[in-house]
N, C-alpha and C positions, 0 to 999 in steps of 0.2 A: 466430085470428088476426082482427084488427080489418082490416074490409075500408074502404079510404081511400078519399074520391073526390077524382074529378079537381079540381073547384073549390077543395079544401082543399088537393090537393098543389100546384096552380098558384100558390094564393096564399101558400105557405110558397118556395116558390122565387122569388116574384117579390120577397116582403122580405129573399130572401139575396143575389139580384142587387143590391138596391139598398144593400145595406151595404159594398159595396166600390165601390173610385174607378174612372171611367171612364179610360182613355186613351186619348189624341190619338194621329193617326200622328205619324209623324216631320217628315214634312214641315211639319205645322201643330202641332208640340207645344207645348203651354202645360201652365204647371206646375198641378199639380191637388191638393189636399187629400187625404192617403191617409184619412183620419178623417169624408171628407165622408158617408160612412154612419152615423156617431154624433154628428154636430152638438148632436142631443138628449140625448148620454148627458155626464157627465163624465168627465175623463180616467181616473180607477179603475177606471172600469164599461168605458171604452173599452177599455184595457189587460186588463180580465179577459175580455172578447169578444175582441181579437185574442190574447190567449194562448191560449185553446180553441178557436180555429181557424187557429193556425199554430204556438205553441208559442216565439212571439217576445215578450220584453221590450219594450212600445213607450217606455220613457225609456232614461238613460245608466245605465251603471255605476253601482255606489254609490262606486266609487274615484274617477270623474270627478269627482262632488260633494265627496268629501272632499278632491280636492287642493285645489277652490278655497275651500273651506271653511278648509284650513290656510294656502293664501296671501294668507286677507285678502279674497279677491276678494267672498265671502258669507259676512257677517257674524250674531252669533248673533240678531241683531234682525232680520235676515231671515228667520230660521229660526223664533222668534218670531212675527213677522207671519203667516208663512204657515200656522204650527200653527193661530192665533186665526181663520185663514180660511177652514179646512177645516171640514167637517161636524162636527157633535158626535158622532154614530153613527161607534163604530170608532176613533175621535180617540186618536192615542198620544200619551205623554209625551213632552217634549223632551229626558228622558233615553233613552226608550226608544227613539227616531230618532237618538241620537247614538251607542247600543249597534248600530244597526241598519247605521250609516256603518261599521264595524268588519267586517262582515258579506256577503260577497258573495250575494246573493239568487240562489236557485235559480232553474232557468231555468221557467218556464211549461210546463205538459205541454198539448200538443194532442189534443183527443180524437182515437183512431184512428181507421181508417173500415176498410173490409174487406180492402182492399188491406193494409193496414199490418200486420195480424192476418193477414191469409195468408202475408206474406214471415216473420213470425214460426214460422208454423207449418211452412214448407216451405222456408226457405233462399231461395229465388227472392225477388229485389228488385222483386216483382211492383207498387209506386208509380212505380220509374222505370218499365217497361216499360208499365203505362198512360200516363204522361205522355208517354213517345216516341212510341206512336201515335197519343194526343192531338193532339201539337203536327205530328205529322208529317200530318195530316189538316188541323189548324186553318190551317197557314200556305198552303195553296193555298185553302182554304175562305174566309178574312179576306183573302186577298192584294190590293192595294191599288194594282195597275199594275205591280206588279216582274216578276211570272211574264208571259214573252211570250205562253206556252199556257194560258191560266186553265182551270179546271174550268168545266165546263158547270153553271151554276145550277141548283138545285134547290126546291122549296117548304120555305125554310127550314133551318134546321141541321141538325135531326134527322134531316130527311127525306135530307140529304146526305149524315151520317155513317151513314146506313144502308145507302144505297146502297155505300159504302167500306168498309164496314168490315164487308159479306156477306162480302166478297170478300179482305179481308185476312187472309192467314194467319199472318200474323206473331205473331199471341198466342198462335197452337196449338202453333206450333212450339216457343214457349220453355215450354208445357206447358200453357194453359189451355185444356182439352179442348172440342169442342162450340161455341169461341165465336161462328163466323160461324153457324151454325145457329140460336143463338142469336138473335143479333141479328136475324136475315131472320124469325126467329117473332113479336118483339115486333110488339104492337099498330103499323099505322103514324100513326097518331095521337099525338102525345107526350101530352100527358095522362096518357092509357092506359094505354100505353104507361107512365109514373110513376107512377101509380097503380099498376099491375101490377108493377113492382119494389119500391116502397115496401111495400106489405103483405105480398108474399112476403119482405122482408127484416125483416118486425116493426116497421118503425118505430111509434111513437106519434105521432099527432097535437104533442105537444108537442114531440114530439124535431125536428120535419120544421125551423123554419128555421135552430136551431144546425147540423144535421148538414149540410142543404144548403148554408150559409155554410163551414161544413169544406172540404163538396168545390170548391165555388168558388175558395175561396184554394189548392187544391193546384194550378190552374190555371196561378195566377201573373197575367200581363199576359194570358193568353185572355180568363179571365173578365172582364176590366177592358176588354177592343175590345169587346165585348157591351154590358157597359155603358154605354161610349160608343156604340154606336149608340142604347139607348133613350133615352137623353140627348140625343140631335139629331134622334129622331124626337117626342120631347115638346116640345123647342121649336119643332115644325112644326106641334104638336098632335093628335100623331100616337100611334100605340104600336110597338114591337119586341119580339117572343118572342125574339131569340135566346139571352136571356140564360137563360131556363128550359129552352129546346131543349138548351143546354151541359148543366143538371142532368140532363135525360134523359139523356144521353150518359152522364153518370159516375156513374148510376145503374145503365143495363145492364153495364159493367165491373164495378161492386161485386155487382152479382144473378148473375153469373159467376162470378164468384172465392166467391162466399157458398155457389154451387150445387157448389163442388167442395170446400171445405175446411168448409164449414158446420159443420160433428160436431167438427172439431179445435176449432172456434174459438167455438163456443156460449154457452158461462159467460161469454166476452171480449167479445163482442159484445153478448148483453144487460145487458154492464154500461156500454157505449158509449152504449148506446140510452138507459140510466136517464141517465148524464151531460147526453146534450143535452137529455133533458127537463128536466132539474133549473134552478127561475130562477137566471139570472145575478146573482153576487154578487161584488163585489171581496174579493180577500184582505188581508191585513194588508199585505205586503207591496207589493201594487199602491198600498195608501192611503199607507204610508210614501214611496215612488218618488214619488207625487204631490206630497206635502208637500215632498220636495227639489227637484223641480223647479220649482214654486212660488215657494221661497226662493231660487234664482236667478234668476227674472225679477224679485222684488224687487230683489234685490242690483242687477240690469242697470236696474229705475225709478229707484234710489236715486242710480247715476250719472247718468242722464236729468236729473235734478233737477238734478243741480250743476252741469252745463252748462246749463239752461236760465236758474238763476239770477244767472249771470253777464251782464253787460252784451253787448249786439248790436250789432254797428257801423251805424251809421247815415248812411243813404244822402243824398248831396247834397239840397239844397232844389231847386226847379224843375222846369222840364223833361229826364226824362232822356235821354241821348244814344244811347241802345241799350237797348231792351229787348228780351229772348231768352224763350219759352217751352221749355219743356223738359218730358220726361216727369217725373210723380211716380216714377221708377225710382229704386232706390239709387244708382246708378251716375254719376246729373244727378249727384247732392247733392255728390258731388266736384266734378264742371267748374264745376256753377255756382257752386261757392263761389271758383275757381279763376278763373271769368271775372269775379265782382264784386271782386273785388281788383285788375284791371286800370288801373281809371276809377272814380273815386266814381260816375260819372253813368251807369254801368251797372245796373240792374234788371232779374233774371229773375224767372221765376213756374214754378208747378209746377203740372202739370194733365196727366190723363190721355193718354196718348201716342197715343190714334184721334183726338183733339180733338174729341173731341164726335161728327167724323162715320162714322157707322156704314154705311158700303160696302163692298158685294160689287162687288169690282175686278178686271179682267181687264187682264194686264200685257201689252205688246209682244210680238205672233206668239206668245200664249197663246189656248187655245182655255176654258180652266180658270178661271173664278170663284173669287178669294182670299176669305176673307171678312177684311175687314180690319177690326175690331172684336171688342170683348170677346166670350169663347163665352159669356156670361151671354146675350147678346141676339142677335137676326135683323138681318140687314140692312135697313137703313131706306132704302136711294138704292143706285142702282148707278152704274159710274164704269167707264171706259177709259181707258189712255194712246191720247193724240189721235196724228191721220195725221201730224202735224207734215211735217217737210221729206220729199223724195224721197229722201234718204241713210236717214229715218226709215223709209220704206217698205219699201229694201232690206234695211232693218235685221230688219225683219217678216218679211220673204220669207225671208231669211236664217236666221232663228231659227227658222221651221217646216222648214226644212231639213236644219238642225242635229237636231232633233228625229228627225225621219224616218230622217237618217244612223244615230243612235244604235240607233235601233231595229234598224235592216239590221245594225249592229255585233252586237246582242248575240242576232238572232233565234238559234232552232234549226237552221234551216236553212243560216245562212249563218255563223253566227259562227267556227268552226273553219275554213273556208276563207278568210274574213277574214283569221286572226289568221296563218295560214300566210305569205299573201299580201301582207299590208299591213304585217306587226304590224314586220319593220325598220325601216320608214318613219316610226315613231312615237318613233324613238329621240331625234329632236330635241326633239319636245314632251315628252317627260317629262324633259330635262334641263330645258328653258325651265320646267315646271313645277316642276321639284325646284327650282327657284331661284327662283320668283317674279318670272320677267321677263316682261312685258308683259301682266299679268294686271287684267282691270279690276276694280278695288277699290270702283265706287259706283255705282249703280241709276242709270241714265242715261235711262230710257222719257223718249217726249216728254211735255211737261204734262197732264196727267190730267184727263178732264172729264166730268162728270157725263150718263149715257146712259138716257133722256133727259134732255135740260136741264131745269135746276129753274125755274120761274116764277118772276119775280121777286118775288113775295109771298114765294113760298118761301124763296128764297135769303136775303132779307130777316130772315125770322123765324126760318132756321137758324143765320146769323150774330149777330144780336141773341141769339139763347137762347146761344148755344157763348161770344159775350164775357159775357154774363152770369157764366156759371157760371167763367169763368176768373177775373171780377172785374178786366178789364179794359175798364172801360167810359170811360175819363177819364186824359188825362196821358199822351197816346201819346206817344211818340216818333218822331224824323224816320224811323228804321228801326224796323222789327218783325220778328223772326228767331222762323218756328215751327220747332223742332226736332224733330221726331220722331229716332228713333234703331235702329240695328242693329248686326251683327257680321259684320265682314267676316273669315272662319275659311277654311280650305280643309281635306277628309278629315275634314270632322266630324259623324257621322250624326244628332249632336243641337244640330245649328247653330242650328234653329229655336228653339230654347229659348233661346240667346243673344238674340233677336230682343225684339222689343217685344210682354210678353204681351197690353198691350189691343188690338194689331191682329192676333190671332189668330194670334201668332207667324211675323208676315210685320214687316220694317222698316217705318219707321212715316213715309218721305218721302212717298208718295201720298196720306195723310190730312192732311199736311203741306202739302203743295200745292195740293189741293181747296181746305184753308181759307183760304190766300194768295189763291188766285184769287175765293172769293166776298168775300173785304174788301177786294179792289181794286178791284171791280166798283163803276164810277161809281153806277150804277142803286142796286146795295146801300148804299151810301155814304148817297146821298139817303133811301133808306127807315131806317137809323139814327140819321140826325139826327131825323126827326121822331117817333123812339121814344125821343130823349133822350140817344143816344149818338154825339155829335159828334167821327168822325174827320178829323183835320186835311187838306186838302188836301197837303200836306206830307208827309203819313206812307204808307211804304211797307210794304208788308208780303212778307216773303220765305220761300217753305219751305226749310226745311234737312236735312241728315240727321246726327246726331252719330256716329261710328261708335266703340261701348263697348268696341273692341279696339284701336285705337290712338288715342283721343281723337281726330281728327282732324275737322274739320265741313266739309262740302262745303253751299256756298251755291246755289243753283237759279237763279242770276240770269237764265239766259233765259227764264226763264217770264213775266216783268216786268221787258222792261227800262228802263231809266228812267237817262239820263244826267246828272240832274240830283242822282242818289245816288251816282255815282260813287266821290269821296271818304269818303260816311260807309260806301259796302261796302268800299274801300281798307281802311278804317282796322278794321271792326268783321272782316277779317280779319284783321288785326296782333295783335285780341285776340284772337280766336278759337286762334288758333298760338301765342301766349304762354300762354292759358288750357290746351292741350291739352299743352302741355311741363311744364306744373304739376301735370297733374292725371295725366297718365304716368308722373311721375317720383314721387309718392307712392301711387301702383299698384304700382311696381314694387317697392317697399318690400316688399308683400306678396307678389308673385309669385315661383315658385321661378326662382333661378337668372336673374332681373333685377335691374340696378342702376340703369341709365339707362331715360330714356322712348326712348331709340334699342332699347333689348331689349325693350320692352313691342311697339315697332311691326314689330318683327322678327316675333312669335309669330305674328303673322296669317298670315303666308305659308307660315310653316313644315309642310312636310304629318305630320312627327311629333311635332307640340307636343300634350300631352295637356292644360295648362290654359293655353290660349292666352289666358284672361281668369277670373275669378272672378264673372263674373255678379252675381247677387243673394245670392253667400254673405255671410254676416256680417248679414243684416235684422235686426230688431232692433224698430223704432219706425216709425209714421205720424202725420205730421202732420200738421193740419188747421188750420191758424192762418194771419196775415198773413206776411210775410217779416220784416218787423220783427222778430219774434222769434226767427227762428234764423239772420240774416243776421251773415256773419262768423263763427257758430260751428262747429267743427269736429264736425260729426256723423260722420266717418270712414267714409262710404260706407253707414252702416249704416239710413238713415230714410228712407221714401218724404216726399218734401216736397209737398204740397199745397195750394198759396193758398188761402185763404178767409177773409172778413172776414164776419163774422155780421152787423155792424150795416148790413151794404150788401145782405145775405139777408134779401129782405121775404115772410114766408112761412115762413121756413127750409126753401124750395124746394131748393135748393144742397147746405143740409146733408144733407137727405135724400137727397139724388142721393149725395151723397161717401159717406154709411155705406153705402147699398145695395148701389151699381156698385164702385167702384174700392178700400175697406176690404173688401170682399170678396174681390176681385181679388188684394187682398196679402195677404189670409189663404191664400187657397190655394200662393200663394208661398210663404209661411213657411211653413206647415206641411208643403210638400212638403220643403223644406229639411230641416227639424226629423223630419220621418217617415224621407229617405233617410240621415241623421246618425246618429239610435238604432234604426234597425232594419235598415239597408242590404241585410240578406237576404231581408226580406220586401217591404220599400217600394221598394229603390235597384235600380239597372238594372246593378248588377257592374262589372266591371273592362274601358275600353277597350279596353284591347290584346288583348280577347279578342271582341270585338263582331264578329258578325255580322248585317247586316242581313236581317230576311225578312220579306217577302210588302209590301216596301214602307212597313210600318206599326209597326217595331219591331226590339227586335233581342235576340238568342239571345247568350249565351256559347258559345266556341267551333263545332262545326259543326253543332248540334241542340241541341234541349232547350228548354225552358218559355220564353214571351217574356217579358225580364223590365220591367219600369216604372219610374220616377222616376229618380234623376236619378244619374250613375253615380260610382263613389267617386273619380276624379280631380275631380269638382264638387265635392267639400266636404273632402277631405284633402290634404295636400300631400304625400303618401307615408307620414310615421312619424305625422303629428297632425292632428286637426281644425282645419280652418280656418274653417268656420261654427258658431259656440257655438248649441247646437238651443235656442232659446227661444219660448214663443210671442208672437208679437205684442204689443205695446203700441200702443195706439190713442190719441192725445193728442187732443184738440178744444177748440178755444176756441170756448165757445158756452155760453149756459145750461143749466142744466143740465134745467132743464122741457122745453127744444125735444128735447134731444136724447132725456129717458125717453118722449117724447111721438111720435118717429117710431120708436123700436123699440118698442112699444107698438101700432104700427099695421104694425110687419115680424117677425113674433115668428119667422121663420128667421133672423133677424140678429139678432135679441135673446138667441137661443140659444146663438150663437157665445159670446156676452158671459155668458150666465146661467151657462153652463157652460164657462166661461173656454180655449174655444179661442182667445179674444182678449181683451188685457185691456182697459177702456175708463177713461181718467183727463181730467178734465177741466181745463184751464186757466183760470186766473183771469185779470181784467183787465190785468195785470202780466205774462201769460205766465208764470206760473210751474206747476209741478204743484198742484194744490190741492183736489182731489176723486176719488177714486176708486170706481167703480161696482162694488157687490158684489151685484148680481142682482136680479130680481124689481122693477125699479123704484127699486131702492132705492142712497144714496151713501156714503160715507163719508170722514173727510178723511184725506189723505193724511200718512202717518207725517214729521213734521216739518215741514208747508206751516204758512204763517203765516195764516191763515183769522179774516176781522173776526166783531167779536161778535154781529153782526147776522145775519152768513150762518151763522154756526154754530148759532146760535138756531133759525133760519130753516129747517134742516134736519135 
């Protein structure tokens, strides 16, 4: 028996926790790339890894691809191109791929745990019991404020679990003899306990990473909560041991079961250890399915090329009558197109929805600081809702009183008496809420302010950087709207997932209003002029909020009262209302049981509505190019649109920011929708109808069980078919290829996403046409069918 050192064990456990994605709490949930830990691997290799750890395929069934080939959506040329792009080693022939399409692939086989083997030997469902007891403990340990009587903190998760498990008789009642005593006898230090258990189990050093990954995957969302804690700690330059503690806990269960059933499962367990130690290699099925996936994505790019080849609608010459900046979110594409159709003088822009202000914000009457920024960043400034009027101060007090009253209603010592005494009084409220009567639909805190306030130099510097990144440095309209976005829904635990991912799962009005305040500041205007950005005296910036569920837009006119702009604001309201009707009508065609824009609006108030909107379902492309390339073109709400003109980007600093921040965030969104579609049992949150919120951090299906992560079924299907087409994102950038390659060389983590095809990268030419495909390792190849000038082709 080889003695494993604690250091070896901890290194393997750390690798295992990094192989799974983090899970943000429900209140601030954001899309997460489920393949985050496999960014440096190809899809076939990642498929092999997840198949070994979960027994789940991570591509669509072959029948799905076959249907698209039969319909003509995927052409033979797409299959040929995908085959040519595949690595030579293990590459099948076209005939072999076509033959494979006729036969469903066998499901991957996960390596069995001791609990799996013990279940086979005894007929007792030990994996279910381990999951149940682990989840029962985890729900209290990870509680994020839902429990009114939280557990007493201990020195780490392993210490807390030992205290719990040494008194939990449930496993012994189920037949696991001496479990509590075994737990109590384990070394108190988790590394020593892990080394003891792993050595007794006969695990080899090379088997540890795959085996630990298998154990953590078996905890579903709980392991991902631990990964989130590590993520947050490392953002602050610290570390967190929760994930490795979970491995120690799971090893204790395995050790106990091995002690009881070791003789019966000895040979099978030896085979498991051997399988875990073997080098990871993709199977022939993994390779074929990855080629089919690439073919589907090539087909989508071919359709995109046709859209970009069509002429764009021209904007009117001269000064625009209205400018409106929206988030790059795919839902904004539909609204921007509709708004520009109202008048030739309207110009819209696309920019990340936190508008460059990475703030930790404290809302009205709250003691909680919300991170209104991408989860890849840490707050650079702090802000809060202003004191406002006496009425606002009263609302602050009332807000705190409501929270205290809510805690009283739910408290263990008062909840039953409260229901008995006051339940009938809530009948009217239930009716009002059920009918959506009197519900406030728009965040209306007083105008936000920086705390502490920024110096004039800092305010000017921030404004100049943001305007430069937005490409908004000249030709200002008399009225400029800065529109964040949010979703007005009720009875939806996943509501934050409908808000702005760039604002950390919150709505975007705070950032928009803060930026408007900066840009209306006379001192900032003077400072901007000295930096070459002359904002006309008659230009007014206004924060706004685009409700993506109803397509209504709220203007925060009270933040900056300007009688001189009254008519311009009134006209803007009319345009926004008209665009909202057009956008909502377009979206109604995709939503179940919706026909008109009024049907779309009603979904926001319906307690029973499982699909208030489709959010980012359908996302396929990210475009960084001038709006002139896409204006008037119907991208069907499938594209993230980031305005960018490389000719005005000195040193390509803005391009570097786009590729390393918004593109990465968009990849997380795209791959979460992909994962929740292709592997809903592994990466999805399950059925909304069965959800119960647990610990304030996530949901379980039914009255217990493992925590679920990812998107609910209702977010990606209409009940009969997938509404999201699971494709890896195509990133289209209009910029010199050399500049793009230089940025990727400086950011190997971002380059890995493209090198391993978690994202596709295509460079547009000077006409805005798809011209060059990035093929990895700094190399480019002409896009199929692209017209490339001879000099450019030779230079490549």
